[in-house]
N, C-alpha and C positions, 0 to 999 in steps of 0.2 A: 540464567543457563535454562532453558526448557527443555526438560526432559521428558520422555515417552512413557505413559504410565500402564500401555496394552489393554487398557479400557476403553479406549475409544472407539466411537460407535461404528461401524464399518461402512456406512453410507456418508459421512463427514465429508462435506465438501470444504472449498477454499470460497475465501469470501471476496478473489478475483476478479468476477464479472459485477458485483456490487460495485468495487472501487472501481473497476472500468466505465462504467455509466455514470457513478458521481465525479469522477474526474472529466468524462467529457463535459458533463450538465457545467462543470466548473468553467471549464476551459472556455463554453460556451459565452457563458456571465463574465467572463475575463477580459477575453477577447471585445466582448460587447461594450464593458465598461472604458477600456481602452479607448476605442474608437469613438465613444461618446463624448467622454473627456477631451479628447483630443479635438473635436468638432468643436465643443463649444470655448474651449480656449484653457481650461485648466490642467496645464501643464503637470503640476506634482502629482494629481488624483492620475494623470494618463499613464504617468510612470510608473506608480505605484500596481496599476492592473496590468501592465505589462509585464513587472517583474512577477507579479502574481501568475500570470499565463504563463511565463516560461517555467516554472517551477512547477506548477499543473501539468505541463506538458511533459517535462521528465518523468516526472511521476508516472504517466499514462505510458510511456515509453516503458519504462521499468514495467510496468502490469502487464504490457502485451506482451514484452521478455519473459514473463515468467509465466503470462499462460501459453505460451508458446513450446517451455520447456515440457507440458505434461506431468504426468503424475509419476516420472521417473525418477524423482529425485525425494519422494515421499517412501520410506519404509514400509513394505509388504506384511503379508500375514506370516511369512518364512522368517521375519526379521524379530529377532525377541525383544520384548521391553528392555528397558535400562532397569537395574537393579536400582530402587529407590535410595537417596541420600539418608541414612537414619541417624547421621549425627546431626544434621542441621544445619544453619550457617555458620560462617566462622565468628567467633565474637569480636565486636567493635572494641576498638583501641582508642 
């Protein structure tokens, strides 16, 4: 569970833009690999690259959705920090 400590920087930014561009880069390479392997007739690698392209595309859709949500789901200055857990993690059995 991620808890807010209250001492986060005021100017902290989400890494969504970086993740967006890395996903775009990965999608370009995965689609390129799918096409290249399909053209040269290596069916197994073409399928692997195609599946990878679908995974990257799903991630890209999720990142764009989160970017469009904007900052409304992030706590503002008026939301007090959570009280820290002073007991530590539960004991393992």
